[in-house]
VOPAGU-2260 file (C-alpha; in pm, 1 decimal, decimal comma):
REM VOPAGU-2260
SITE   aa  ch    i         X         Y         Z
SITE  MET   A    0    2153,1     198,5   -1184,1
SITE  ALA   A    1    2279,4      89,2    -845,3
SITE  GLU   A    2    2218,5    -269,7    -752,7
SITE  ILE   A    3    2113,8    -416,1    -422,4
SITE  ASP   A    4    2396,2    -606,1    -250,1
SITE  ILE   A    5    2212,4    -938,3    -224,9
SITE  GLN   A    6    2474,0   -1096,4       4,1
SITE  ASN   A    7    2429,9    -817,9     260,3
SITE  VAL   A    8    2051,8    -839,7     222,7
SITE  ARG   A    9    2060,1   -1214,8     293,0
SITE  ALA   A   10    2293,3   -1170,9     590,6
SITE  THR   A   11    2066,0    -902,3     736,9
SITE  ILE   A   12    1753,6   -1115,8     692,7
SITE  VAL   A   13    1918,5   -1417,2     858,6
SITE  ARG   A   14    2047,4   -1200,6    1144,2
SITE  GLU   A   15    1699,5   -1051,8    1200,9
SITE  MET   A   16    1537,7   -1396,9    1184,0
SITE  GLU   A   17    1784,1   -1536,0    1438,5
SITE  SER   A   18    1731,9   -1243,3    1676,8
SITE  ARG   A   19    1358,1   -1317,1    1674,2
SITE  GLY   A   20    1385,5   -1694,7    1682,0
SITE  MET   A   21    1203,6   -1695,9    1348,9
SITE  SER   A   22    1213,0   -1990,1    1108,5
SITE  ARG   A   23    1173,1   -1959,4     732,0
SITE  ARG   A   24     819,0   -2089,9     770,3
SITE  LYS   A   25     734,6   -1819,2    1025,3
SITE  LEU   A   26     891,5   -1550,0     806,9
SITE  SER   A   27     686,5   -1677,3     514,0
SITE  ALA   A   28     364,8   -1647,9     715,3
SITE  ALA   A   29     455,3   -1305,8     856,8
SITE  SER   A   30     555,8   -1172,2     513,4
SITE  GLY   A   31     265,4   -1318,5     319,4
SITE  ILE   A   32     493,5   -1480,0      62,0
SITE  GLY   A   33     553,7   -1848,4      -2,2
SITE  GLU   A   34     818,7   -2059,9     164,9
SITE  THR   A   35     973,8   -2129,0    -175,8
SITE  ALA   A   36    1013,5   -1753,8    -233,7
SITE  ILE   A   37    1183,1   -1720,9     106,4
SITE  ARG   A   38    1418,5   -2008,6      22,0
SITE  ASP   A   39    1499,9   -1855,8    -316,2
SITE  LEU   A   40    1561,3   -1515,1    -160,1
SITE  LEU   A   41    1802,5   -1661,7      93,8
SITE  GLU   A   42    1979,4   -1901,8    -143,9
SITE  ARG   A   43    1928,4   -1833,1    -514,5
SITE  THR   A   44    1765,0   -1513,5    -634,2
SITE  ALA   A   45    2008,8   -1237,6    -732,9
SITE  ASN   A   46    1741,5    -967,2    -767,0
SITE  PRO   A   47    1433,2   -1041,8    -557,2
SITE  GLY   A   48    1244,3    -723,3    -644,8
SITE  ILE   A   49    1159,2    -436,1    -414,9
SITE  ALA   A   50     803,2    -558,3    -349,4
SITE  THR   A   51     934,9    -888,6    -212,1
SITE  LEU   A   52    1193,0    -713,5       4,2
SITE  ASN   A   53     928,8    -474,0     133,3
SITE  LYS   A   54     708,3    -767,8     238,7
SITE  VAL   A   55    1001,5    -940,5     408,7
SITE  ALA   A   56    1092,8    -617,5     590,8
SITE  ALA   A   57     731,6    -588,4     709,8
SITE  GLY   A   58     735,5    -953,5     820,3
SITE  LEU   A   59    1050,4    -886,9    1021,2
SITE  ASP   A   60     909,1    -555,7    1147,6
SITE  VAL   A   61    1213,3    -358,9    1029,2
SITE  PRO   A   62    1240,7     -62,9     789,6
SITE  LEU   A   63    1313,7    -156,2     428,4
SITE  GLU   A   64    1639,9      39,1     435,9
SITE  LYS   A   65    1771,2    -192,4     706,1
SITE  LEU   A   66    1760,4    -472,7     447,6
SITE  ILE   A   67    1889,9    -281,2     146,3
SITE  GLY   A   68    2141,5     -52,4     318,7
SITE  SER   A   69    2105,6     283,6     483,4
SITE  GLY   A   70    2298,9     481,3     221,3
SITE  GLN   A   71    2039,7     427,5     -49,4
SITE  VAL   A   72    1664,9     424,1     -93,9
SITE  PRO   A   73    1457,6     260,0    -367,0
SITE  LEU   A   74    1326,2     467,0    -655,4
SITE  VAL   A   75     989,5     289,0    -654,6
SITE  GLY   A   76     822,8     460,9    -947,4
SITE  LYS   A   77     731,8     782,2   -1122,7
SITE  ILE   A   78     489,9    1045,7    -994,9
SITE  GLY   A   79     313,9    1277,7   -1232,3
SITE  ALA   A   80     298,7    1643,6   -1147,0
SITE  GLY   A   81       3,6    1642,8   -1384,1
SITE  GLY   A   82     -88,4    1276,6   -1364,0
SITE  GLU   A   83     -79,8     970,8   -1147,6
SITE  VAL   A   84     204,6     763,0   -1015,1
SITE  SER   A   85     338,7     464,5   -1204,0
SITE  TYR   A   86     499,5     215,4    -965,4
SITE  GLN   A   87     768,9     -27,3   -1072,0
SITE  ALA   A   88     648,4    -379,8   -1139,4
SITE  ASP   A   89     738,4    -630,6    -867,9
SITE  ASP   A   90    1006,7    -804,8   -1072,2
SITE  ASP   A   91    1162,6    -498,6   -1235,7
SITE  ASP   A   92    1513,9    -393,6   -1149,8
SITE  VAL   A   93    1471,8    -112,5    -901,4
SITE  GLU   A   94    1704,1     182,5    -922,4
SITE  MET   A   95    1860,9     285,3    -594,9
SITE  VAL   A   96    1927,4     653,2    -529,4
SITE  ALA   A   97    2128,1     828,2    -261,0
SITE  ARG   A   98    1957,2     874,7      73,5
SITE  PRO   A   99    1884,0    1240,3     155,0
SITE  PRO   A  100    2118,5    1395,8     410,1
SITE  ASN   A  101    2005,0    1353,7     772,6
SITE  ALA   A  102    1692,7    1163,4     662,8
SITE  VAL   A  103    1566,3     906,6     910,3
SITE  GLY   A  104    1291,5     648,1     888,1
SITE  ASP   A  105    1142,8     455,7     599,2
SITE  ILE   A  106    1205,5     673,6     291,9
SITE  LEU   A  107    1088,2     614,0     -65,5
SITE  ALA   A  108    1186,7     801,3    -381,4
SITE  LEU   A  109     974,4     886,5    -685,5
SITE  GLU   A  110    1080,7    1042,0   -1015,6
SITE  VAL   A  111     879,5    1345,8   -1127,7
SITE  LEU   A  112     699,0    1336,5   -1463,3
SITE  GLY   A  113     524,2    1626,6   -1633,2
SITE  GLU   A  114     554,4    2003,3   -1614,8
SITE  SER   A  115     252,6    2127,6   -1420,9
SITE  MET   A  116     466,0    2199,9   -1112,1
SITE  LEU   A  117     733,9    2406,6   -1288,9
SITE  PRO   A  118     940,3    2585,8   -1167,1
SITE  LYS   A  119     922,1    2406,1    -829,0
SITE  TYR   A  120     963,3    2053,0    -971,7
SITE  GLU   A  121    1098,1    1953,6   -1311,9
SITE  ALA   A  122    1056,4    1629,8   -1502,0
SITE  GLY   A  123    1340,8    1400,1   -1395,2
SITE  ASP   A  124    1373,6    1542,8   -1042,7
SITE  VAL   A  125    1354,0    1284,9    -764,3
SITE  ILE   A  126    1132,2    1353,8    -463,9
SITE  TYR   A  127    1163,4    1171,4    -135,2
SITE  ILE   A  128     867,9    1091,0      87,2
SITE  SER   A  129     835,1     914,9     420,4
SITE  GLN   A  130     630,6     597,3     399,8
SITE  SER   A  131     558,3     626,7     771,5
SITE  ARG   A  132     383,2     961,8     720,5
SITE  PHE   A  133      84,2     842,5     519,1
SITE  GLU   A  134    -140,1    1034,7     757,6
SITE  GLU   A  135    -457,6    1234,7     747,4
SITE  ALA   A  136    -444,0    1497,9     478,3
SITE  GLN   A  137    -562,7    1786,8     701,0
SITE  GLN   A  138    -220,7    1796,2     865,2
SITE  HIS   A  139     -53,3    1889,3     535,6
SITE  ILE   A  140    -267,4    2176,1     402,6
SITE  GLY   A  141     -43,1    2424,2     220,6
SITE  GLU   A  142     239,7    2173,6     167,0
SITE  TYR   A  143     371,6    2011,0    -148,7
SITE  CYS   A  144     278,0    1645,5    -112,9
SITE  ALA   A  145     249,9    1310,1    -279,7
SITE  ILE   A  146    -127,7    1264,6    -257,9
SITE  ARG   A  147    -331,2     946,8    -308,5
SITE  LEU   A  148    -697,7     994,7    -400,3
SITE  ARG   A  149    -970,6     761,2    -273,1
SITE  GLU   A  150   -1087,5     705,8    -630,9
SITE  GLY   A  151    -734,3     615,9    -740,6
SITE  GLY   A  152    -439,8     811,7    -872,7
SITE  THR   A  153    -139,2     951,5    -690,3
SITE  TYR   A  154     -25,9    1306,3    -763,7
SITE  LEU   A  155     245,8    1556,7    -680,9
SITE  LYS   A  156      56,2    1874,6    -588,7
SITE  MET   A  157      10,2    2141,4    -325,0
SITE  LEU   A  158    -269,2    2035,7     -89,0
SITE  ALA   A  159    -542,6    2294,6     -30,6
SITE  PRO   A  160    -884,3    2285,3     139,0
SITE  GLY   A  161   -1187,1    2189,7     -69,2
SITE  ARG   A  162   -1538,7    2333,7     -52,9
SITE  GLU   A  163   -1643,5    2074,3     204,6
SITE  PRO   A  164   -1455,3    1975,4     522,0
SITE  THR   A  165   -1381,1    1621,8     396,9
SITE  ARG   A  166   -1265,9    1728,0      49,5
SITE  PHE   A  167    -947,7    1884,3     -84,0
SITE  THR   A  168    -816,2    2074,8    -383,4
SITE  LEU   A  169    -488,3    1975,8    -547,9
SITE  ARG   A  170    -301,2    2282,5    -674,8
SITE  SER   A  171     -57,2    2299,9    -963,5
SITE  LEU   A  172     171,9    2593,7   -1032,2
SITE  ASN   A  173      90,6    2625,2   -1401,8
SITE  ALA   A  174    -206,8    2396,3   -1467,1
SITE  GLY   A  175    -566,9    2377,2   -1352,0
SITE  ASP   A  176    -655,2    2266,4   -1000,4
SITE  ILE   A  177    -810,5    1929,3    -924,4
SITE  GLU   A  178   -1100,6    2042,0    -707,7
SITE  ASP   A  179   -1303,0    1884,5    -427,7
SITE  VAL   A  180   -1155,6    1536,2    -418,5
SITE  GLU   A  181   -1142,1    1281,2    -137,9
SITE  VAL   A  182    -789,3    1200,6     -25,1
SITE  GLU   A  183    -678,6     860,5     102,4
SITE  TRP   A  184    -338,3     986,2     220,7
SITE  ALA   A  185     -98,8    1274,2     177,6
SITE  THR   A  186     267,0    1283,4     269,4
SITE  PRO   A  187     485,6    1590,9     230,1
SITE  VAL   A  188     790,6    1602,9       8,1
SITE  LEU   A  189    1091,8    1575,0     239,8
SITE  PHE   A  190    1372,4    1640,0      -5,5
SITE  ILE   A  191    1427,9    1702,6    -376,9
SITE  MET   A  192    1721,7    1576,5    -582,7
SITE  PRO   A  193    1734,0    1779,7    -904,3
SITE  ARG   A  194    1767,1    1575,2   -1222,4
SITE  ARG   A  195    2105,3    1730,6   -1295,6
SITE  SER   A  196    2241,0    1584,9    -967,0
SITE  ARG   A  197    2153,8    1223,3   -1049,5
């Protein structure tokens, strides 16, 4: 498990604060986390957790990778090919994985669970998605996507049209379809790191 270089993270946060004329109090308000948490992040905490860093990045209006380093991206949880995503808890150690080649923007990684997407995806593979592409699902018909349903649950499936214009079908390669569901967002898989490459 790669660790976040906390000294570089702190230096980047301070540099971004200074460039914006932002005090700790203002960063606290913009990030939605307490002033004590900001103080601890900048002075004490060795592992602040990816959720905290994500909030600070949003408060500074910078991509998360600018804080944690451009050569790695956070493995934020597990996504079920046949089930829903399980995100890391806020205070868990977050594994960092190599950034995909030529990838730009705010990238997240998820580890694949289950076998319903064999042979395309295997359990233990890592998929990369772009957090900035949580767009309308219609744009991704026919693509393999991480898909969040309105009723809850996030899946790794191929997105297909449903029976009604506002509904979709989630296709597996060797399991039954999930038919006529409402989708909150869908973002295509940008890159796959096979489990044997980790």
